C-alpha positions as CSV (number, residue, x, y, z in Angstrom):
1,X,-51.3,-48.1,22.3
2,X,-53.2,-50.5,24.6
3,X,-50.1,-51.1,26.7
4,X,-49.5,-47.4,26.9
5,X,-53.0,-46.7,28.1
6,X,-52.7,-49.4,30.8
7,X,-49.3,-47.9,31.8
8,X,-50.9,-44.4,32.2
9,X,-53.8,-45.8,34.2
10,X,-51.5,-47.8,36.4
11,X,-49.3,-44.8,37.3
12,X,-52.4,-42.5,37.5
13,X,-50.8,-40.1,35.0
14,X,-52.8,-36.9,34.5
15,X,-52.3,-33.7,32.5
16,X,-51.3,-30.6,34.4
17,X,-53.6,-27.7,34.9
18,X,-54.6,-25.4,32.0
19,X,-52.1,-22.6,31.4
20,X,-52.6,-19.2,33.0
21,X,-53.8,-16.2,31.0
22,X,-51.1,-14.3,29.1
23,X,-49.3,-11.7,31.2
24,X,-48.3,-8.5,29.3
25,X,-44.8,-8.7,30.8
26,X,-44.4,-12.4,29.8
27,X,-40.9,-12.9,28.4
28,X,-42.1,-14.6,25.2
29,X,-44.3,-11.6,24.4
30,X,-41.6,-9.1,25.3
31,X,-39.2,-11.0,23.1
32,X,-41.6,-10.9,20.1
33,X,-42.3,-7.2,20.6
34,X,-38.6,-6.4,20.7
35,X,-37.9,-7.6,17.1
36,X,-36.9,-4.8,14.8
37,X,-35.3,-4.5,11.4
38,X,-31.9,-4.5,13.2
39,X,-32.3,-7.9,14.8
40,X,-34.3,-10.3,16.9
41,X,-33.5,-8.4,20.1
42,X,-31.8,-5.2,21.2
43,X,-28.2,-5.2,22.5
44,X,-28.0,-6.1,26.2
45,X,-31.7,-6.8,26.4
46,X,-32.8,-7.9,29.9
47,X,-35.8,-9.6,28.2
48,X,-33.5,-12.2,26.6
49,X,-31.9,-13.3,29.9
50,X,-35.3,-13.6,31.5
51,X,-36.6,-15.6,28.5
52,X,-33.6,-18.0,28.8
53,X,-34.3,-18.4,32.5
54,X,-38.0,-19.1,31.8
55,X,-37.2,-21.7,29.2
56,X,-34.8,-23.4,31.7
57,X,-37.2,-23.3,34.7
58,X,-40.9,-23.2,33.6
59,X,-43.0,-26.4,33.9
60,X,-43.7,-28.1,30.6
61,X,-47.5,-28.0,29.8
62,X,-47.5,-30.0,26.6
63,X,-45.3,-31.7,24.1
64,X,-45.9,-32.5,20.4
65,X,-44.3,-32.9,17.0
66,X,-43.6,-29.8,15.0
67,X,-45.7,-28.8,12.1
68,X,-43.2,-29.9,9.5
69,X,-43.1,-33.3,11.0
70,X,-46.9,-33.6,11.0
71,X,-46.9,-32.6,7.3
72,X,-45.0,-35.7,6.6
73,X,-47.9,-38.0,7.5
74,X,-48.4,-40.4,4.6
75,X,-45.9,-38.5,2.5
76,X,-42.5,-39.9,3.4
77,X,-40.2,-40.9,0.5
78,X,-37.7,-43.3,2.1
79,X,-35.7,-43.4,-1.1
80,X,-34.5,-39.9,-0.6
81,X,-30.9,-39.4,0.3
82,X,-31.8,-36.5,2.6
83,X,-34.0,-37.8,5.3
84,X,-37.2,-35.8,6.0
85,X,-37.2,-33.5,9.0
86,X,-39.5,-35.8,11.0
87,X,-36.7,-38.2,11.7
88,X,-34.4,-35.6,13.4
89,X,-36.2,-36.1,16.7
90,X,-37.2,-32.6,17.6
91,X,-40.3,-31.7,19.6
92,X,-42.3,-28.6,20.4
93,X,-42.7,-27.9,24.2
94,X,-45.2,-25.5,25.5
95,X,-45.0,-23.5,28.7
96,X,-47.2,-20.9,30.6
97,X,-47.8,-17.5,29.0
98,X,-48.2,-19.3,25.6
99,X,-44.4,-19.9,25.6
100,X,-43.2,-22.3,23.0
101,X,-39.7,-23.7,22.3
102,X,-38.2,-26.3,20.0
103,X,-36.5,-29.1,21.9
104,X,-33.6,-31.0,20.3
105,X,-32.2,-33.9,22.4
106,X,-28.6,-34.9,22.8
107,X,-27.6,-37.2,19.9
108,X,-23.8,-36.9,20.1
109,X,-21.3,-36.5,23.0
110,X,-19.4,-33.2,23.0
111,X,-16.0,-34.9,22.6
112,X,-17.1,-36.9,19.5
113,X,-16.3,-35.4,16.1
114,X,-18.4,-36.0,13.0
115,X,-16.8,-38.9,11.1
116,X,-14.8,-37.5,8.1
117,X,-16.7,-39.8,5.7
118,X,-20.1,-38.4,6.7
119,X,-21.8,-36.2,4.1
120,X,-23.1,-32.9,5.6
121,X,-26.7,-33.8,4.8
122,X,-26.6,-37.0,6.9
123,X,-24.8,-35.6,9.8
124,X,-26.2,-35.7,13.4
125,X,-28.1,-32.7,14.8
126,X,-26.3,-31.6,17.9
127,X,-28.1,-29.9,20.8
128,X,-25.0,-28.1,22.0
129,X,-24.4,-26.7,18.5
130,X,-27.8,-24.9,18.8
131,X,-26.8,-23.4,22.2
132,X,-23.3,-22.4,21.1
133,X,-24.6,-20.9,17.8
134,X,-26.9,-18.5,19.8
135,X,-24.0,-17.3,22.0
136,X,-21.7,-16.8,19.0
137,X,-24.4,-14.9,17.1
138,X,-24.8,-12.6,20.1
139,X,-21.0,-12.1,20.4
140,X,-20.8,-11.2,16.7
141,X,-23.6,-8.7,17.3
142,X,-25.7,-10.2,14.6
143,X,-28.7,-11.1,16.9
144,X,-30.3,-13.3,14.2
145,X,-30.4,-16.6,16.1
146,X,-33.5,-17.2,18.4
147,X,-32.6,-17.3,22.1
148,X,-31.5,-20.9,23.0
149,X,-30.7,-22.5,26.3
150,X,-29.7,-26.0,27.5
151,X,-32.0,-27.9,29.8
152,X,-32.2,-31.3,31.5
153,X,-35.6,-32.7,30.5
154,X,-37.4,-35.4,32.4
155,X,-38.6,-37.3,29.3
156,X,-41.3,-39.2,31.4
157,X,-42.8,-36.2,33.3
158,X,-42.2,-33.4,30.7
159,X,-42.9,-35.2,27.5
160,X,-44.7,-38.6,27.9
161,X,-47.0,-37.5,30.6
162,X,-48.1,-34.2,29.0
163,X,-48.3,-35.2,25.3
164,X,-51.7,-35.9,23.8
165,X,-50.2,-37.1,20.5
166,X,-50.8,-40.9,20.4
167,X,-48.0,-41.4,17.8
168,X,-45.5,-39.7,20.1
169,X,-46.8,-41.7,23.1
170,X,-46.3,-44.9,21.1
171,X,-42.6,-44.4,20.5
172,X,-41.6,-44.5,24.2
173,X,-40.2,-47.6,25.8
174,X,-37.9,-48.8,28.6
175,X,-34.5,-50.0,27.6
176,X,-32.7,-53.1,29.0
177,X,-30.8,-50.7,31.2
178,X,-34.1,-49.5,32.6
179,X,-33.8,-46.1,30.9
180,X,-36.8,-44.4,29.4
181,X,-36.2,-43.9,25.7
182,X,-38.1,-42.7,22.6
183,X,-37.4,-42.5,18.9
184,X,-38.4,-40.7,15.8
185,X,-40.7,-42.4,13.4
186,X,-41.4,-41.2,9.8
187,X,-45.1,-42.0,9.8
188,X,-46.3,-45.1,8.0
189,X,-43.3,-45.9,5.8
190,X,-39.8,-45.2,7.1
191,X,-37.7,-47.1,9.5
192,X,-37.2,-45.9,13.0
193,X,-34.1,-43.8,13.9
194,X,-31.9,-44.6,16.8
195,X,-33.6,-43.9,20.1
196,X,-32.5,-41.3,22.6
197,X,-32.6,-42.3,26.2
198,X,-32.8,-40.6,29.6
199,X,-30.6,-41.6,32.5
200,X,-33.0,-43.1,33.5
201,X,-35.4,-40.2,32.9
202,X,-33.2,-37.1,32.5
203,X,-32.0,-36.1,29.0
204,X,-30.0,-33.2,27.9
205,X,-31.4,-31.0,25.1
206,X,-31.6,-27.5,23.7
207,X,-34.6,-25.2,23.8
208,X,-34.9,-22.6,21.1
209,X,-37.6,-19.9,21.5
210,X,-40.2,-19.8,18.8
211,X,-40.6,-16.7,16.7
212,X,-44.0,-15.0,16.3
213,X,-46.5,-17.0,14.4
214,X,-46.6,-16.6,10.7
215,X,-50.1,-15.1,11.0
216,X,-48.7,-12.2,13.1
217,X,-45.2,-11.9,11.5
218,X,-45.1,-13.5,8.1
219,X,-41.7,-14.8,6.9
220,X,-40.3,-15.9,3.5
221,X,-38.1,-18.9,3.0
222,X,-35.6,-18.3,0.2
223,X,-33.1,-20.7,-1.4
224,X,-29.5,-19.8,-0.6
225,X,-27.7,-18.8,-3.8
226,X,-24.7,-20.8,-2.5
227,X,-26.8,-23.9,-1.8
228,X,-24.8,-27.2,-1.9
229,X,-25.7,-30.2,-4.0
230,X,-27.7,-32.7,-1.9
231,X,-26.4,-35.8,-3.8
232,X,-23.3,-37.9,-3.5
233,X,-21.6,-36.7,-6.7
234,X,-23.4,-33.5,-7.9
235,X,-21.9,-30.0,-8.0
236,X,-23.6,-26.6,-8.0
237,X,-22.4,-23.8,-10.3
238,X,-20.7,-21.8,-7.5
239,X,-18.6,-24.9,-6.7
240,X,-17.1,-25.0,-10.2
241,X,-17.3,-21.3,-11.4
242,X,-15.1,-18.8,-9.5
243,X,-17.0,-16.0,-11.2
244,X,-20.4,-17.2,-10.0
245,X,-20.9,-14.0,-7.9
246,X,-21.1,-11.9,-11.1
247,X,-24.2,-13.9,-12.0
248,X,-25.7,-13.4,-8.6
249,X,-25.1,-9.7,-8.7
250,X,-27.3,-9.4,-11.8
251,X,-30.3,-10.9,-10.0
252,X,-32.7,-8.9,-7.8
253,X,-32.6,-8.5,-4.8
254,X,-28.8,-9.3,-4.8
255,X,-28.2,-6.5,-7.4
256,X,-29.1,-3.8,-5.0
257,X,-29.5,-3.1,-1.2
258,X,-27.7,-5.1,1.4
259,X,-29.1,-8.6,0.7
260,X,-25.7,-9.8,-0.6
261,X,-23.9,-8.3,2.3
262,X,-26.3,-10.2,4.6
263,X,-25.5,-13.4,2.7
264,X,-21.8,-12.8,3.4
265,X,-22.6,-12.3,7.1
266,X,-24.4,-15.6,7.1
267,X,-21.5,-17.3,5.4
268,X,-19.0,-15.9,8.0
269,X,-21.2,-17.2,10.8
270,X,-21.6,-20.6,9.2
271,X,-17.9,-20.9,8.6
272,X,-17.1,-20.2,12.2
273,X,-19.5,-23.0,13.4
274,X,-18.6,-25.3,10.5
275,X,-22.2,-25.5,9.2
276,X,-22.4,-26.7,5.5
277,X,-26.2,-27.2,5.6
278,X,-27.6,-23.7,4.9
279,X,-29.8,-24.5,2.0
280,X,-32.4,-21.8,2.7
281,X,-32.7,-18.6,4.8
282,X,-35.7,-16.9,6.2
283,X,-36.7,-13.2,6.4
284,X,-39.6,-11.2,8.0
285,X,-41.7,-9.7,5.2
286,X,-42.4,-6.7,7.4
287,X,-38.9,-5.3,6.9
288,X,-38.8,-5.6,3.1
289,X,-35.9,-6.8,0.9
290,X,-33.2,-5.2,3.1
291,X,-34.3,-7.0,6.3
292,X,-31.9,-9.2,8.2
293,X,-31.6,-12.9,7.5
294,X,-32.6,-15.3,10.3
295,X,-29.9,-17.8,11.2
296,X,-32.1,-20.8,12.0
297,X,-31.4,-24.5,12.5
298,X,-27.7,-24.6,13.5
299,X,-27.6,-28.1,14.9
300,X,-25.2,-29.3,12.3
301,X,-22.5,-26.9,13.4
302,X,-19.6,-27.7,15.6
303,X,-19.2,-31.2,14.2
304,X,-15.5,-31.2,13.3
305,X,-13.1,-28.9,15.1
306,X,-10.1,-30.4,13.2
307,X,-11.3,-29.3,9.8
308,X,-12.0,-25.8,8.4
309,X,-14.4,-26.0,5.4
310,X,-13.3,-22.9,3.5
311,X,-15.8,-23.5,0.8
312,X,-18.4,-22.1,3.2
313,X,-16.7,-18.7,2.7
314,X,-17.5,-18.7,-1.0
315,X,-19.9,-15.7,-0.8
316,X,-17.0,-13.7,0.8
317,X,-14.2,-14.9,-1.4
318,X,-16.1,-14.8,-4.7
319,X,-17.9,-11.5,-4.1
320,X,-15.2,-9.7,-2.1
321,X,-17.6,-7.6,-0.1
322,X,-18.2,-7.3,3.7
323,X,-19.9,-4.8,6.0
324,X,-17.7,-2.4,7.8
325,X,-19.5,-3.2,11.1
326,X,-18.9,-6.9,10.6
327,X,-15.2,-6.4,9.8
328,X,-14.7,-4.2,12.8
329,X,-16.3,-6.7,15.1
330,X,-14.2,-9.5,13.7
331,X,-11.0,-7.5,14.1
332,X,-11.9,-6.7,17.7
333,X,-12.5,-10.4,18.4
334,X,-9.0,-11.1,17.0
335,X,-7.4,-8.9,19.6
336,X,-5.8,-10.8,22.6
337,X,-8.0,-9.0,25.2
338,X,-11.2,-9.8,23.3
339,X,-10.2,-13.1,21.8
340,X,-13.2,-14.9,20.4
341,X,-12.5,-18.2,22.1
342,X,-12.3,-16.5,25.5
343,X,-15.5,-14.5,24.8
344,X,-17.3,-17.7,23.9
345,X,-15.9,-19.6,26.9
346,X,-17.1,-17.0,29.3
347,X,-20.5,-16.6,27.6
348,X,-21.2,-20.4,27.5
349,X,-20.5,-20.7,31.2
350,X,-23.9,-19.1,31.8
351,X,-25.7,-22.0,30.2
352,X,-27.0,-24.8,32.6
353,X,-25.3,-27.5,30.5
354,X,-21.8,-25.9,30.6
355,X,-19.3,-26.8,29.4
356,X,-21.2,-26.6,26.1
357,X,-18.2,-26.9,23.7
358,X,-14.9,-28.7,24.2
359,X,-11.7,-26.8,24.2
360,X,-10.7,-27.8,20.6
361,X,-13.9,-26.4,19.3
362,X,-13.3,-23.1,21.1
363,X,-9.7,-22.9,19.8
364,X,-11.0,-23.6,16.3
365,X,-13.0,-20.4,16.4
366,X,-9.8,-18.4,16.7
367,X,-8.2,-20.2,13.8
368,X,-11.2,-19.8,11.6
369,X,-11.4,-16.1,12.5
370,X,-7.9,-15.6,11.2
371,X,-8.8,-17.4,7.9
372,X,-11.8,-15.0,7.5
373,X,-9.6,-11.9,8.0
374,X,-7.0,-13.3,5.7
375,X,-9.7,-13.7,3.0
376,X,-10.8,-10.1,3.5
377,X,-7.2,-8.9,3.2
378,X,-6.7,-10.8,0.0
379,X,-9.8,-9.1,-1.4
380,X,-8.6,-5.6,-0.3
381,X,-5.2,-6.2,-1.9
382,X,-6.9,-7.2,-5.1
383,X,-9.8,-4.6,-5.4
384,X,-9.0,-1.9,-2.8
385,X,-10.7,-1.2,0.5
386,X,-13.3,1.2,-1.0
387,X,-14.8,-1.6,-3.1
388,X,-14.6,-4.4,-0.6
389,X,-15.7,-2.8,2.7
390,X,-19.2,-1.5,2.6
391,X,-19.9,1.4,4.9
392,X,-23.0,0.5,6.9
393,X,-22.1,2.5,10.0
394,X,-24.1,5.6,9.1
395,X,-27.5,4.0,8.7
396,X,-30.3,5.7,10.7
397,X,-32.1,4.0,13.5
398,X,-35.2,2.2,12.5
399,X,-38.4,4.1,13.3
400,X,-40.8,2.7,15.8
401,X,-43.2,1.9,12.9
402,X,-40.8,-0.8,11.7
403,X,-41.3,-3.0,14.8
404,X,-43.1,-6.2,14.4
405,X,-46.7,-5.6,15.3
406,X,-48.5,-8.3,17.2
407,X,-52.2,-7.7,17.1
408,X,-54.4,-9.6,19.5
């Protein structure tokens, strides 16, 4: 801490000016006001493109640990197999207009695959997976992933010089290669993680827009019925019981409404990106039990393009139900003129860090899409289309009163 203080004095590092007052047309505010029971943003929303541009260009006002990392102070259990979230090296960056985004730095090169011996719960978190997941979610017309963009961050000017957190300040150092680096530290007890380094100051990362605060738009965090075992040798019931969905169907809210259909949507999304780490999902309480599920924390996706983890599709293959709108979109993306890999390739070119995915990951999307459609056809052959395909195309538009209300 003493050396850091001298370092700051020597370079005459000062904090930037206080943020300007909130503008009514601020992209963060407009994004929050545009949330409805149908999704986080409307189709073809100009606000989202403006928000992505602002996250890419705005000056960083402050940097800090996230709340879940701060909650770990003095409460780390280093004996746990699953490491606490504080060691995943993510930071909250703040911008003007009260803008706030989660920054996840580059931990793995794009061409590197997750080693096949890695368990999903110790896998790297990949910044490009967060970016690609947002684009895929938008192409699938789910609109349940917060807007995410890639950015080159100057770790000295945009993190070290603007943070007031002394613990965060203390984990910065200069490497033997003269690069500025920092690492995650589970406070008090755990060993440091591998550092990430700029080149010498610039570091790739993803920025995901924050949702409205819990005070303004409360959310529930709910265990996924198809949660995986987070131990080396344990198994959950769904992994050994092919009739597990019958049990789930008897439990509210999966016994009625569209919650189970939304779980199937989430499983399809996770299978396409290869994410095995969906242990919980979140929902806005405002929209009740039939509200959409938020697809948050997708950084463990796109790890292995050479492997298709079909167990992720268990909700679809065991329950044999799917929304008609989801099926129609998947069928469209399987057509040569709207091929999913081509749609993703074109969409990802808009990101500042393009190319975001390697070609093998893009081609894996087409292969996995065919596996999903094959699973649906198998269900239809067994139970008939009327029982498998749920007609959700005639639902009325949500009234204006169902919008998230943000009271000042």
